[in-house]
N, C-alpha and C positions, 0 to 999 in steps of 0.2 A: 919807553919803548919809542924807537924812532919810525917815523912814517915813511912808507915806500914812496920813491920819487916816480912818477909816472912819465912814460914815453909816449912818443906818438903813436907807437903801434898798440898802445893801451886805449886808443881812442877809437880803434875799429875802423881805420881808413878815413876817418872825418878830415876833410880839407876846408880850410878858412881862407879867404882871399878878400883884400880890400879893393881889388882890381874890377872895375864896373864890367869891363869884358871879359872876365873870367868865366868860363862855361864848364870847367871841370875836366874838359878834354878827356885824357885816359882815364880818369878816375871815374867817370860816369859810366864807361863802358865796362862790364863785367866780362873778363876774357876767360872762356871756358878751356880748361885744359884738355887737350886733346891726347889720347893715348897712341903713342907711337906703335906702328905694325910689329909683331913678335920678331921679326928678323932684325930689328933695330934696337931691341930690348937685350940687356947684358945682366943675367941674373945670377946670383951666387947661392949655391946650396950649402948651408952650414949645419954642422952637428953641434947640438948643445944639451948640457944638463944642468947648467950653472941656474940657480934661483928657482928650481922646479922639484926640489925635495930628491933629487937623484933620478928623476924621470928623464929618459932620453926623448929629445925632440929633433925634428928636421926643420930648420928655418931657412925660408927662401927670402933673400933682400935684393934689393936693386930694381923692383919694378917702378916704371915710371908711368904716370897716367891717372885716369879718374879712379876714384875709390870704388865706384861699382864694378868696374872692370876687375879691379884687384879682388874684389868679393867674389866675383864669378869665377876667375882662375882659382882661387883659394877652394870654392866648393868643388870644381872638377877635379882638383888634385886630391881632395879628401874621399871624394867617390871612387876615383881611380885606385887608390891605395887601400881602401877599404877601412879607414880608420877616422878617428876624430881630429879636431884641430880648431884654429881660429885665424882671424886676420886683424892684426893690431898695429899700430903705428908704421903702417906702409909695409909690414912684413907678414909672410904667410907662415903660421906654425902648424906643423904637422905631426902629430904624435908617433913616437917611435922613430927608429933610424931607418928610414925608407928612402935614403938619397937616391939610391940607384933607379928605383921606381920613378921617383919624382923627375930625375935628370933625362931619363928615358923618354917620359910623357912630354916634358917641356921641350925636347929636341924635336920630337915628331910634331910637335905644333909650331916648331920654326924659331923657337927661342935660343938665343946663345946661353949656355949654363955652365958655369965653372964650379967645380967641387972645392971647397974651401974647409980646411980643418979636419983632424982625426981622420 
């Protein structure tokens, strides 16, 4: 069995330098990702049933920003639609085909929403 070759990304951002004057510069500063305001966000409302045993879900993609803000938006959408769902891999998954409700709610909040598929 061949060994997997490690890359720089596998080191977790570790930087090594032989330069005595090297202070890390941009590597020492942890930049916190800011969430753009809703009017600068372009979201997509997808319809999907693949990989879910035939169950229909609405998937919201395209959110940019902090994971906490995405979780808050997902919770608001689930509450507004009165259904369950989850937030995974930068996507909001809402149970059922509730794209119209989701799109209406997001537009009221100031998001730009595009209906995609089905």
